[in-house]
TORKOL-4160 file (C-alpha; in steps of 0.2 Angstrom, whole numbers, padded with zeros to 4 digits, m for minus):
82
<pt num="1" X="m0018" Y="m0026" Z="m0062"/>
<pt num="2" X="m0022" Y="m0014" Z="m0048"/>
<pt num="3" X="m0032" Y="m0027" Z="m0038"/>
<pt num="4" X="m0017" Y="m0039" Z="m0040"/>
<pt num="5" X="m0005" Y="m0025" Z="m0034"/>
<pt num="6" X="m0016" Y="m0021" Z="m0019"/>
<pt num="7" X="m0018" Y="m0040" Z="m0014"/>
<pt num="8" X="0001" Y="m0042" Z="m0016"/>
<pt num="9" X="0005" Y="m0027" Z="m0005"/>
<pt num="10" X="m0007" Y="m0032" Z="0008"/>
<pt num="11" X="0001" Y="m0049" Z="0009"/>
<pt num="12" X="0017" Y="m0040" Z="0014"/>
<pt num="13" X="0008" Y="m0030" Z="0028"/>
<pt num="14" X="0015" Y="m0031" Z="0046"/>
<pt num="15" X="0005" Y="m0029" Z="0061"/>
<pt num="16" X="0009" Y="m0026" Z="0079"/>
<pt num="17" X="0000" Y="m0022" Z="0095"/>
<pt num="18" X="0005" Y="m0005" Z="0103"/>
<pt num="19" X="0006" Y="m0001" Z="0122"/>
<pt num="20" X="m0012" Y="0006" Z="0122"/>
<pt num="21" X="m0018" Y="m0011" Z="0115"/>
<pt num="22" X="m0022" Y="m0004" Z="0098"/>
<pt num="23" X="m0016" Y="m0012" Z="0082"/>
<pt num="24" X="m0003" Y="m0004" Z="0070"/>
<pt num="25" X="m0001" Y="m0010" Z="0053"/>
<pt num="26" X="0011" Y="m0005" Z="0039"/>
<pt num="27" X="0018" Y="m0011" Z="0022"/>
<pt num="28" X="0037" Y="m0008" Z="0025"/>
<pt num="29" X="0041" Y="m0006" Z="0006"/>
<pt num="30" X="0028" Y="0008" Z="0004"/>
<pt num="31" X="0034" Y="0023" Z="0014"/>
<pt num="32" X="0019" Y="0032" Z="0023"/>
<pt num="33" X="0007" Y="0018" Z="0021"/>
<pt num="34" X="0001" Y="0014" Z="0039"/>
<pt num="35" X="m0015" Y="0012" Z="0050"/>
<pt num="36" X="m0019" Y="0012" Z="0068"/>
<pt num="37" X="m0036" Y="0005" Z="0074"/>
<pt num="38" X="m0044" Y="m0004" Z="0089"/>
<pt num="39" X="m0045" Y="m0021" Z="0081"/>
<pt num="40" X="m0035" Y="m0031" Z="0069"/>
<pt num="41" X="m0049" Y="m0032" Z="0057"/>
<pt num="42" X="m0052" Y="m0013" Z="0057"/>
<pt num="43" X="m0033" Y="m0010" Z="0055"/>
<pt num="44" X="m0032" Y="m0021" Z="0040"/>
<pt num="45" X="m0047" Y="m0012" Z="0032"/>
<pt num="46" X="m0040" Y="0005" Z="0036"/>
<pt num="47" X="m0022" Y="m0001" Z="0030"/>
<pt num="48" X="m0030" Y="m0006" Z="0013"/>
<pt num="49" X="m0039" Y="0011" Z="0012"/>
<pt num="50" X="m0023" Y="0020" Z="0015"/>
<pt num="51" X="m0014" Y="0010" Z="0002"/>
<pt num="52" X="m0027" Y="0013" Z="m0011"/>
<pt num="53" X="m0026" Y="0032" Z="m0007"/>
<pt num="54" X="m0007" Y="0032" Z="m0007"/>
<pt num="55" X="m0007" Y="0023" Z="m0025"/>
<pt num="56" X="m0020" Y="0036" Z="m0032"/>
<pt num="57" X="m0011" Y="0051" Z="m0025"/>
<pt num="58" X="0006" Y="0044" Z="m0030"/>
<pt num="59" X="0000" Y="0041" Z="m0048"/>
<pt num="60" X="m0008" Y="0058" Z="m0049"/>
<pt num="61" X="0008" Y="0067" Z="m0043"/>
<pt num="62" X="0019" Y="0056" Z="m0055"/>
<pt num="63" X="0028" Y="0048" Z="m0041"/>
<pt num="64" X="0037" Y="0031" Z="m0044"/>
<pt num="65" X="0027" Y="0017" Z="m0037"/>
<pt num="66" X="0038" Y="0003" Z="m0031"/>
<pt num="67" X="0035" Y="m0014" Z="m0039"/>
<pt num="68" X="0027" Y="m0027" Z="m0029"/>
<pt num="69" X="0029" Y="m0045" Z="m0034"/>
<pt num="70" X="0034" Y="m0039" Z="m0051"/>
<pt num="71" X="0018" Y="m0029" Z="m0053"/>
<pt num="72" X="0022" Y="m0012" Z="m0061"/>
<pt num="73" X="0008" Y="0002" Z="m0059"/>
<pt num="74" X="0019" Y="0016" Z="m0066"/>
<pt num="75" X="0013" Y="0023" Z="m0083"/>
<pt num="76" X="0024" Y="0018" Z="m0098"/>
<pt num="77" X="0031" Y="0033" Z="m0107"/>
<pt num="78" X="0030" Y="0033" Z="m0126"/>
<pt num="79" X="0048" Y="0030" Z="m0128"/>
<pt num="80" X="0046" Y="0014" Z="m0117"/>
<pt num="81" X="0032" Y="0008" Z="m0127"/>
<pt num="82" X="0040" Y="0009" Z="m0144"/>
């Protein structure tokens, strides 16, 4: 499920070229997930690393992780499971 979430989120990534000719990538629905690198390939790689860290930290801190393409990474509580 985590892999599917990452793949779906990366499919929503947006990239632009900045004035200094570096690439900036972000996933608009996921606040704070961004990367800035010299090449598009490096930017994509770093954006995925940022996304993975963002997910892990968010889960650790019990933050709500937005659904992407219906994929829910949020832990289920006992009352929701019953």
